[in-house]
C-alpha positions in Angstrom: 15.5 -79.0 126.6 13.9 -77.8 123.4 13.8 -79.7 120.1 15.9 -78.1 117.4 13.8 -76.8 114.5 14.1 -78.5 111.2 16.1 -76.3 108.9 14.0 -77.5 105.9 11.0 -75.9 107.6 13.0 -72.7 107.9 14.0 -72.9 104.3 10.3 -73.4 103.2 9.2 -70.5 105.4 11.8 -68.2 103.8 11.1 -69.6 100.3 7.3 -68.9 100.7 7.9 -65.3 101.4 10.5 -64.9 98.6 8.5 -66.6 95.9 4.9 -65.9 96.9 4.0 -69.6 96.7 2.4 -71.6 99.5 4.5 -74.2 101.3 2.5 -77.1 99.8 3.1 -75.7 96.2 6.8 -75.6 96.9 6.9 -79.0 98.4 4.9 -80.3 95.4 7.8 -79.6 93.1 9.8 -82.2 94.8 12.8 -79.9 94.9 12.6 -78.5 98.5 15.3 -80.8 100.0 17.6 -80.5 97.0 17.4 -76.7 97.1 17.9 -76.6 100.9 20.9 -78.9 100.6 22.3 -76.8 97.8 22.0 -73.6 99.9 23.8 -75.3 102.8 26.6 -76.6 100.6 27.2 -73.2 98.9 26.7 -70.7 101.8 27.5 -73.0 104.7 25.6 -74.1 107.8 26.7 -71.2 110.1 25.5 -68.4 107.7 22.4 -70.3 106.7 21.6 -70.8 110.4 21.9 -67.0 110.9 19.6 -66.4 107.9 17.0 -68.8 109.2 17.3 -67.2 112.7 16.6 -63.8 111.2 13.5 -65.2 109.4 12.3 -66.8 112.7 12.8 -63.5 114.5 10.8 -61.6 111.8 8.0 -64.1 112.2 8.0 -63.9 116.0 8.0 -60.1 115.9 5.1 -60.1 113.5 3.1 -62.4 115.9 3.4 -60.0 118.8 0.4 -58.4 120.4 -0.9 -55.2 118.8 1.3 -55.8 115.7 -0.2 -55.6 112.3 1.5 -58.5 110.5 3.6 -57.4 107.6 6.2 -60.1 107.2 6.8 -59.4 103.5 7.8 -55.8 104.2 10.2 -57.0 107.0 11.7 -59.7 104.7 12.3 -57.1 102.0 13.8 -54.6 104.4 15.9 -57.0 106.6 16.8 -59.6 104.0 16.5 -58.6 100.4 17.9 -55.1 101.0 20.8 -56.5 103.1 24.3 -56.7 101.5 24.8 -60.0 103.4 21.4 -61.7 102.9 20.2 -60.0 99.7 22.4 -62.0 97.3 21.6 -65.2 99.0 17.9 -64.5 99.0 17.9 -63.6 95.3 19.6 -66.9 94.6 16.9 -68.8 96.6 14.3 -67.1 94.3 16.3 -68.2 91.2 16.5 -71.7 92.5 12.7 -71.9 92.8 11.8 -70.1 89.6 14.6 -71.1 87.2 16.3 -74.1 88.9 19.6 -72.4 88.7 22.2 -70.8 91.0 24.2 -67.6 90.1 27.6 -67.2 91.6 27.4 -64.8 94.6 29.0 -61.4 94.0 32.8 -61.2 94.4 32.4 -58.6 97.3 30.2 -61.2 99.1 32.7 -64.0 98.5 35.6 -61.8 99.7 33.8 -61.3 103.0 32.1 -64.6 103.6 34.2 -67.0 101.6 33.8 -68.9 98.4 32.9 -72.6 98.0 33.4 -74.8 94.9 29.7 -75.2 94.2 29.2 -71.4 94.1 29.2 -71.2 90.3 26.7 -70.2 87.6 24.8 -73.4 86.8 21.5 -75.2 86.5 21.2 -77.4 89.6 19.8 -80.4 87.8 17.5 -81.5 85.0 14.7 -81.9 87.5 15.3 -78.4 88.9 14.9 -77.0 85.3 11.7 -79.0 84.8 10.2 -78.0 88.1 10.9 -74.3 87.9 8.0 -72.2 89.1 8.5 -70.0 86.0 6.8 -72.6 83.8 3.5 -72.7 85.6 3.4 -68.9 86.1 3.9 -68.5 82.4 1.2 -71.0 81.5 3.6 -73.1 79.6 6.0 -76.1 79.9 9.8 -76.2 80.0 11.0 -76.6 76.4 12.2 -80.1 75.8 10.4 -81.5 78.9 7.0 -82.1 80.3 5.3 -81.9 76.9 1.6 -81.0 77.3 0.3 -83.5 74.9 -1.0 -83.8 71.3 -3.3 -81.0 70.2 -2.5 -78.8 73.3 -1.5 -76.0 70.9 -5.2 -75.6 70.1 -6.1 -74.5 73.6 -5.4 -70.9 74.8 -2.6 -70.4 77.3 -3.5 -70.6 80.9 -2.3 -68.2 83.5 -1.2 -69.4 87.0 -4.2 -69.6 89.3 -6.8 -69.8 86.5 -8.8 -73.0 86.0 -8.1 -74.9 82.8 -10.0 -73.9 79.7 -12.7 -76.4 78.6 -11.5 -78.3 75.6 -13.4 -77.4 72.4 -16.0 -79.8 71.2 -14.6 -82.1 68.6 -16.9 -83.6 66.0 -16.0 -87.1 65.2 -16.4 -88.0 61.6 -17.8 -91.4 60.8 -17.4 -93.2 57.5 -20.9 -91.8 56.5 -19.6 -88.2 57.0 -16.5 -88.7 54.8 
C-alpha cells in the first residue's frame, strides 16, 4: 500500500513552476498552507486533485530516460494554456504575487461550478504583506513592513541582488557643531 502524497507538496511543486520561486522561498512567506487551503475551498478537492495529478504526470514524464527536462514548457502547454486549468493556475500566481484571488471566469464557473469564496478579494492582511511582488520590486507593501528610518537614502534593491552597503555617516560631536 502506497502512502498518499501530501497535497501541500503538490501545491508547492506547482507554485514553484508558476512563480519561478524556489520551494523554500515560498514556504518562507508563511502563506503556503493558507493558499493551498484557499485553492481547495474555491476549486474543490476533486478538481485540485486532478490538477496536482497532471503536475505529477508532467514531472514524471520529464524524469524519463533520454528526455531533456523542460517542465516549464510542459506546464505552460498543459496547464496555463488549458481552458480548465489556465484560470486556476493564473489565480495561484496571483495568490503568491499579490495575495489576492480573482473570481474565475463565468464560462469556467458554468462548467465546473461556483463556490461562495470564489470572489474578487485580498485573502488576508498577511497575504497582502507577504506578496512576492514586494521583494521583486525591491520595495515594501505600503502601510506594512516599513523598512526603517532613513531607508529612503539607500538606492532600491532588485530581487536577487545583495543589499547596498550603507553610506558612511559622519557623527558630529559637540566640537564639530
